[in-house]
C-alpha angles and dihedrals in degrees: 000000000000122000115277112214117229123223089255092055090047091053089051094050094042111025121191111262115257120228113258144158137212127194124211105206110200140181137174116245142164087272093053130254111355131197129204108235140179128216101221117228117259089233095063116115092221128045091353115190097006128126109245145157121261116275149104148181123326104247133201090258091064090067084077096069099163127208101357110154118244088235091058094047093048091049093052093044090053089050090054095041094118092050133080089255087073099032091111111048093210092056100039097095091042092053091045091054091048092052092048090048093050094047092052090045094048094050090050093050098042103034102024095233136107119236125196115242089227089062092059113100117196104235118161145348122216128176125205111253118260116264097041117123092233121031131184134191096217125197113201124209129188116216126186107206121223117246112278095024107120122183119216137206103259105138125102090207093078137047093225142341132212149151118269133169113256092233093049091049091051091048091051093049089050089052089054094247096122136024117228129180124238094258092051094048094045092050092047088053091052092048091057087061096055101079095229143323095288089066098055096097098039099085130048112225129217102233122195127170117262120206116169124199119236092256091050091056089061090046091049091058094043094054092049089055093046098047100032110143121239113268114270105253090207097052 
């Protein structure tokens, strides 16, 4: 008789995803739309060596989300209405507040700046595929920074952080210079369609959770290689 896995073994092989946030800091520049990214340290036990946006887990402290207005909480709860964060109506506003608080906290801890909750635009929700040793249910925000606000590299989870144009980062990934995960690549593709930082808040997005299977991740990268557009000669 073959081995029959126990619930404890199944939980170890397929842990429940932990709630997390990621914040895409953006600004307009002479080189087009830019994003602030981190090159994650090779010693990290999750997403080591990849280029990513600032962020991290939602912690217990984020349940005390202060003086956020009811209108803001309801707007964010509505934005996440097709995700697990709003699966229970009674908890939707509470979860929205936790996500906002975590986003503000993570940017402060990893970039040394304060962002206003009103500047956070709900953008995407990605869940780590099943079968991974660590899994996260990550809520992505886009945040256009005010002039003069300059994030810094203050996190120990990355080797360095910097501004880079969205187009340049995609070209570097295509050339094999950097490794980016599917959520990062997809969001960068979407940002190219926005027309600039000033347009980020103008259109409400329909956000649904994305959870690729392991075989779909390979297909994701294969399709990007197969249908990659030719370089822009004017870039």
